C-alpha positions as CSV (number, residue, x, y, z in Angstrom):
1,M,0.0,0.0,0.0
2,I,1.3,3.4,-1.0
3,D,2.2,5.7,2.0
4,T,0.5,9.0,1.3
5,T,1.3,10.5,4.7
6,R,4.0,12.8,3.3
7,D,1.7,14.1,0.6
8,S,-1.1,14.6,3.1
9,D,1.2,16.7,5.3
10,R,2.3,18.8,2.4
11,I,-1.3,19.4,1.2
12,I,-2.4,20.4,4.7
13,S,0.6,22.7,5.1
14,A,-0.1,24.4,1.7
15,A,-3.8,24.7,2.6
16,G,-3.0,26.3,6.0
17,Q,-0.6,28.8,4.3
18,S,-3.2,29.6,1.6
19,L,-5.9,30.2,4.3
20,A,-3.5,32.5,6.3
21,E,-2.8,34.5,3.1
22,Q,-6.5,34.9,2.2
23,R,-7.3,36.1,5.8
24,A,-4.6,38.7,5.3
25,G,-6.2,39.9,2.1
26,G,-5.1,37.5,-0.5
27,T,-1.9,37.0,-2.4
28,H,-2.8,39.6,-5.1
29,R,-3.9,42.3,-2.7
30,R,-2.8,45.8,-3.4
31,A,0.6,46.2,-1.7
32,K,1.4,49.1,0.4
33,S,4.7,50.8,0.6
34,I,7.1,49.0,2.9
35,G,9.3,52.1,3.5
36,K,9.6,55.8,3.0
37,G,12.0,55.4,0.1
38,S,9.6,53.4,-2.1
39,A,6.7,55.6,-1.0
40,D,8.5,58.7,-2.0
41,A,9.4,57.2,-5.4
42,K,5.7,56.2,-6.0
43,A,4.5,59.7,-4.8
44,K,6.9,61.3,-7.3
45,A,5.5,59.2,-10.2
46,F,2.0,60.0,-9.1
47,A,2.7,63.7,-9.1
48,Q,4.1,63.4,-12.6
49,R,0.9,61.6,-13.7
50,I,-1.2,64.4,-12.3
51,V,0.8,67.1,-14.1
52,L,0.6,65.1,-17.4
53,M,-3.2,64.6,-17.0
54,A,-3.8,68.3,-16.3
55,G,-1.5,69.4,-19.2
56,A,-3.1,67.0,-21.7
57,V,-6.7,68.0,-20.8
58,A,-5.7,71.7,-20.9
59,A,-4.0,71.3,-24.3
60,I,-7.1,69.5,-25.7
61,I,-9.5,72.1,-24.5
62,L,-7.3,75.0,-25.7
63,G,-6.9,73.3,-29.1
64,G,-10.6,72.9,-29.4
65,A,-11.3,76.5,-28.4
66,I,-8.7,77.8,-30.9
67,Y,-10.2,75.6,-33.7
68,G,-13.7,76.8,-32.9
69,L,-12.7,80.5,-32.9
70,V,-10.4,80.6,-35.9
71,I,-11.5,77.8,-38.2
72,N,-15.0,76.6,-37.6
73,P,-17.4,76.5,-34.6
74,L,-17.1,73.2,-32.9
75,G,-20.8,72.4,-32.6
76,F,-22.1,69.4,-30.7
77,A,-19.8,66.9,-32.5
78,G,-16.8,69.0,-31.8
79,V,-17.6,69.4,-28.1
80,M,-18.1,65.6,-27.8
81,A,-14.8,65.1,-29.5
82,V,-13.1,67.3,-27.0
83,V,-14.7,65.4,-24.1
84,I,-13.8,62.0,-25.5
85,L,-10.2,63.0,-26.1
86,S,-10.0,64.4,-22.6
87,I,-11.3,61.1,-21.1
88,I,-8.8,59.1,-23.2
89,A,-5.9,61.3,-22.0
90,L,-7.0,60.9,-18.4
91,G,-7.2,57.2,-18.8
92,V,-3.7,56.9,-20.4
93,F,-1.9,59.2,-18.0
94,S,-3.6,57.8,-15.0
95,Q,-1.5,54.6,-15.5
96,F,1.8,56.1,-16.8
97,P,4.4,56.9,-15.8
98,K,4.7,54.5,-12.9
99,A,7.5,53.9,-10.4
100,S,9.2,51.1,-12.4
101,V,10.6,48.1,-10.7
102,P,14.4,48.3,-10.9
103,K,16.6,45.5,-12.1
104,R,18.7,43.5,-9.6
105,A,21.9,44.8,-11.2
106,D,20.9,48.4,-10.4
107,L,19.9,48.0,-6.8
108,K,23.3,48.9,-5.3
109,K,24.0,51.8,-7.7
110,G,23.6,55.5,-6.9
111,N,23.6,57.3,-3.6
112,P,22.3,55.8,-0.4
113,K,18.9,57.3,-0.8
114,Q,18.5,55.9,-4.4
115,M,19.8,52.5,-3.3
116,V,17.3,52.3,-0.5
117,A,14.4,53.4,-2.7
118,R,15.3,50.9,-5.4
119,T,15.7,48.0,-3.0
120,E,12.3,48.8,-1.4
121,L,10.6,49.0,-4.7
122,W,12.1,45.7,-5.8
123,L,11.1,44.0,-2.5
124,E,7.6,45.2,-2.9
125,A,7.4,43.7,-6.3
126,Q,8.5,40.3,-5.0
127,R,6.4,40.3,-1.8
128,S,3.2,39.0,-3.4
129,G,5.0,35.7,-4.3
130,L,6.4,35.1,-0.8
131,P,4.8,33.1,2.0
132,L,3.1,35.2,4.6
133,P,5.8,35.1,7.3
134,A,8.5,36.1,4.8
135,A,6.3,38.9,3.5
136,E,6.0,40.2,7.1
137,I,9.8,40.2,7.3
138,V,10.0,42.1,4.1
139,D,7.7,44.8,5.6
140,R,10.1,45.0,8.6
141,L,13.1,45.3,6.2
142,G,11.5,48.3,4.7
143,V,11.4,50.2,8.0
144,Q,15.0,49.0,8.7
145,L,16.2,50.2,5.3
146,D,14.7,53.6,6.0
147,A,16.7,53.9,9.2
148,L,19.9,52.6,7.5
149,G,19.5,55.1,4.7
150,V,19.4,58.0,7.2
151,Q,22.7,56.8,8.6
152,L,24.3,56.4,5.2
153,E,23.3,59.9,4.0
154,A,25.7,61.5,6.4
155,M,28.5,59.1,5.6
156,D,31.4,59.5,3.1
157,Q,30.9,57.4,0.0
158,S,34.4,56.1,0.4
159,H,33.9,54.8,3.9
160,P,34.7,51.1,4.3
161,A,31.2,50.4,5.7
162,M,29.6,51.7,2.5
163,A,30.8,48.7,0.5
164,E,29.6,46.3,3.1
165,V,26.1,47.9,3.1
166,R,25.9,47.9,-0.7
167,E,26.8,44.2,-0.7
168,L,24.2,43.4,2.1
169,V,21.4,45.5,0.6
170,G,22.1,45.2,-3.1
171,E,23.2,41.6,-3.3
172,Y,22.5,39.3,-0.4
173,I,18.8,40.3,0.2
174,P,17.7,40.2,-3.4
175,E,19.7,37.1,-4.2
176,T,18.1,35.2,-1.3
177,I,14.6,36.0,-2.6
178,A,15.6,35.4,-6.3
179,N,16.9,31.9,-5.4
180,Y,13.6,31.1,-3.7
181,R,11.6,32.3,-6.6
182,K,13.5,29.9,-8.9
183,V,12.0,26.9,-6.9
184,P,8.7,25.7,-8.5
185,A,5.7,26.7,-6.3
186,Q,4.6,23.0,-5.8
187,M,8.1,22.1,-4.5
188,R,8.5,25.0,-2.0
189,S,6.7,23.1,0.8
190,E,8.7,19.9,0.3
191,A,11.5,19.1,2.7
192,H,15.0,19.1,1.2
193,A,18.1,18.5,3.3
194,G,16.0,18.8,6.4
195,K,14.0,22.0,5.6
196,T,11.5,23.3,3.1
197,A,12.3,26.2,0.8
198,D,9.8,28.3,2.7
199,E,11.5,27.6,6.0
200,R,15.0,28.4,4.5
201,L,13.7,31.6,3.1
202,I,12.2,32.7,6.4
203,D,15.4,31.8,8.2
204,S,17.6,33.6,5.8
205,L,15.5,36.8,5.7
206,T,15.4,36.8,9.5
207,R,19.2,36.7,9.7
208,L,19.5,39.4,7.0
209,S,17.0,41.6,8.9
210,G,19.1,41.2,12.0
211,E,22.3,42.1,10.1
212,V,20.7,45.3,8.7
213,D,19.7,46.2,12.3
214,R,23.2,45.5,13.5
215,V,24.9,47.6,10.9
216,T,22.4,50.5,11.6
217,R,23.2,50.3,15.3
218,R,26.9,50.3,14.6
219,L,26.7,53.4,12.5
220,A,24.5,55.1,15.0
221,E,27.0,54.3,17.8
222,G,29.6,56.3,15.8
223,A,27.2,59.3,15.8
224,L,26.7,58.8,19.5
225,D,30.4,58.7,20.1
226,D,30.8,62.0,18.2
227,L,28.1,63.5,20.3
228,A,29.9,62.4,23.5
229,V,33.2,63.8,22.4
230,K,31.5,67.1,21.6
231,S,29.8,67.1,25.0
232,R,33.1,66.5,26.7
233,Y,34.7,69.3,24.7
234,L,32.0,71.7,25.7
235,E,32.5,70.8,29.4
236,Y,36.2,71.4,29.1
237,R,35.7,74.7,27.1
238,Y,33.0,76.2,29.2
239,G,33.4,74.5,32.6
240,E,31.6,71.9,34.6
241,D,27.9,71.8,35.2
242,A,28.3,73.6,38.5
243,M,29.9,76.6,36.8
244,L,27.2,76.7,34.2
245,T,24.6,76.6,36.9
246,D,26.3,79.6,38.6
247,M,26.3,81.4,35.3
248,R,22.7,80.8,34.7
249,G,21.6,81.4,38.3
250,D,20.3,78.8,40.7
251,P,16.5,78.6,40.6
252,A,16.4,77.6,44.2
253,T,18.1,80.7,45.4
254,E,17.3,83.1,42.6
255,G,15.4,86.2,43.9
256,V,16.4,85.8,47.6
257,P,17.5,89.3,48.8
258,L,20.9,89.8,50.1
259,P,21.3,90.7,53.8
260,P,21.6,94.4,54.4
261,P,25.1,95.8,54.7
262,A,26.4,96.4,58.2
263,I,26.4,100.2,59.1
264,P,29.5,101.2,61.1
265,T,28.7,102.8,64.5
266,P,30.2,106.3,64.7
267,S,32.8,106.7,67.5
268,V,32.0,109.3,70.2
269,T,34.9,111.5,70.9
270,T,35.2,112.9,74.4
271,P,36.0,116.7,74.4
272,E,39.1,117.7,76.2
273,K,38.8,119.6,79.4
274,T,39.8,123.2,79.1
275,K,42.3,124.3,81.7
276,A,41.1,127.1,83.9
277,P,43.3,130.2,83.8
278,R,45.4,130.8,86.9
């Protein structure tokens, strides 16, 4: 008799994962931005679409008005043509341009702000094909990449840590997800060498998330060290806290009147006796 226990476990596992995804809104739900970098990139593309839509409609209306005044009155057919062209223009420019998904080879290029935005856009595009726990880690990575980008903006591009960050953000994270996507969907829940592809992906992304957090904290510690050095310099330059308190005035004793000055008592001189004449 054929043992179907393994297949039953795989089917139950896949069904449970599918149920969890559907409760969360479905695999093909509209994805929100995972970080500020990708949100800014999409907002910029949306602003461009608004400008193009307004410009196209204005050009169509102006062109129709000039044609009606100079060449021939538009009439009902002309007005309808202007309306239809405006609707078509709105439909076209409401979809384009979009924040395009960058290629993997371009993720680590550009300045830190561009690198973070590209990586977040790329991760958003891959998120719908990931298991739910991995998608949650991707959301967390977006927040971590925003914090890392802030640290990198103030760093010299030739700093040794910059190469490490580009390798981590631009290579290791996307390569891990790309390798998972290469595995056929029906085989991702099958155990291979002790773990399934889903489990390996979740473990790898968890470690990468921890590494991004570690790098961010290490860079932040450098900023904290600079702040401590500056604080010690100020103490040396302008004195200790007690001196600064004396300069500012102690709130506990401020406003207390000084004791009145002591008034010296005048000395009484005894007049000399005058000698009586003989």
